N, C-alpha and C positions, 0 to 999 in steps of 0.2 A: 403921602402919595400912595395910591393903591396900585395893585399889579397892572391893571389896565392902563393907567396913566404912565407907568414906567415902561410898559410895552410900547405904547404910542411913541414915547421919546426914543426908545431903542430903534424902532422901525424908521422914524424920521432921521435919526443919525445915520442909519444904514443907507437909506436912500441918498442922503447927501454924500457920504463917503464913496459909495459905489458909482454915483454919477461923476464925481470928481475923478475917480480912478479911471473910468471909461474915457473921460476927456484927456487924461494925461498919458494913457497907454498908446503906444505906436503899433502894437500887435493887433491886427484886425480881428483875430479870433478872441483875444482877451477883451477887446473893446465891446464886441457883440455880446460876449458872455456877461460882462458887468451890466450892460444895458438890459439884458434879459432878467437878471436878478433884481435890478431896480424895479421892473414891472411887477415881479412877485412881491417885493417889499411894499410897493404902493397898494397892492391888493390887500396885503396883511394890515396895513395902516388903515385902509378904508373899513375893514371889518372891525378892527379895534375901536375906531372912532364911532362907528354905529353902536357898538356895545356900550361904550362910554356914555353916549347920548341916550341910551336905553331905547334905541330904535329896533325895529324888527331886523334880526340878523340873518343874512343869507350866507351860508357857508359855501364859498367859492373855492373849491380845492383845485390844485394844479399839479402838474407833474414836471417839476423843474428838470429832472433827468431827461424826460422825453423832449423837452424844449432844447436842451443842450445837444442831444443826439441829432436833432434837426439842424441846429446851427453848425455842428461839426460836419455833418454830411454835406451841407450847402457849401462849406468852406474847406472841403477836403484838400483841394489843390493848394490853397494858401497854407494849410497846416503842413503839407509835405515840404514846403520850402523852409529850410533851416533858418529861423530868425532868432537871433540872440536876444534874450530878454534883458532889459536893463535892471540894475540893482533896485531902482525905484519900483519897477513893475513887480518884481519878485517880492519886494517888501509889502506892496499893496495886497498881494495874494496872501501873504503870511498874516497881515492884519485882518483881512477878510475872514480867514479861517478862525482866528481867535474870536472875532465878533460873532460868528455863527456858533462857535462852541459855547460862548457865554449865553447866547440866545437860547440854545437848546436846553442848557441847564436851568435857565430862568423859567422857560415855559413848562418844563417838567415840574419844577417846584410850584409854580403858580397854579398848575392844574390840580396838584395835590391839596393846595390851600384855598382853592377857589370858593367864594361864598355862594355861588349859584351854579346850577347845572349848565346854564348858557355859557358862562365864563369857562368852566371846566372843559366843556366840549370844544370851544374855540382854541384854548391853549393846547389841548391834546391834538387838535388838527394841525396846529402850527409846528409841533415838534418834528414830524417826519419831513415836512417841507424844509425846515431849517437844516435837518440832517442831510437832506439832498444837496442843499446849498453848500454845506461844508464839504461834502464829497466832491462836488464840482470844483470848488476852489482848490482842494487838495490835489485833485487829479490834474487840473490846469497848471498848478504850481510845479508839480512833478514833470509835466510835459514841457513847460517852458524852461525848466532848469536842466533836465536830462532827456531831451527828445529821443535819442537813440534807445535809452533804457525804457522810456515810456512805450515806444512802439513795440518793443520786445514783450513787455508784460501785458499791456492792454490789448494788443493784437494776438497774444498767445503764440508768439513765434516759437518754432521748434528749433533750438540751437544745436541739437545733436545730430543733424543730418536728415531728420525726418522720420526716424523710427519711432513709432507710437509706444513701444514698450520700454524704451531706454530711459 
C-alpha cells in the first residue's frame, strides 16, 4: 500500500470518527466544530482520490482556523454559558488530537519520500491544515475542560488589576 492509499484510508477514518463524534456530542460548539473538520477532511479525501486516480489535481486550500473563528463568533452566547463536557466528549477530543498528530507526522514523512512532485506538493499542503486541526481540537479540549482558565489565557485577561507593566 502506498502513501496515497494510506492517506485515503486515514482521511476516511477521520471523516467517520468526526461525524460520529458530532452526532454524540451535546455541546453545540463542539458539534459544529467536528462537522467543520469533517468538511475539511472530505476535501482532503477528494484531493487524495484524484491523485490516486492520476487525475488533474486542484489544490483547494482552506483555513480551518478562520472557519473556527467564524463558528465561535456565531456561537459566542452559547460558549459563554458554562456547559459541562461529558467524559466521552473530552475523550473524543483527546482521540481527535492524537489522530491529527499522527496525520501531521505521516504527511511530513510522506512529503519527504514522495515519488512525484505532485504528491510531495499535496502532502506538504496537508501538513499545515492538519496542524490547524490539532490546534483547534487542543484549544476546544482545554475550553471544555477548563472554561475559566481558557477565557483567561485565550482572551488575554489581565489578572493583576489592569496594570500593563505588572
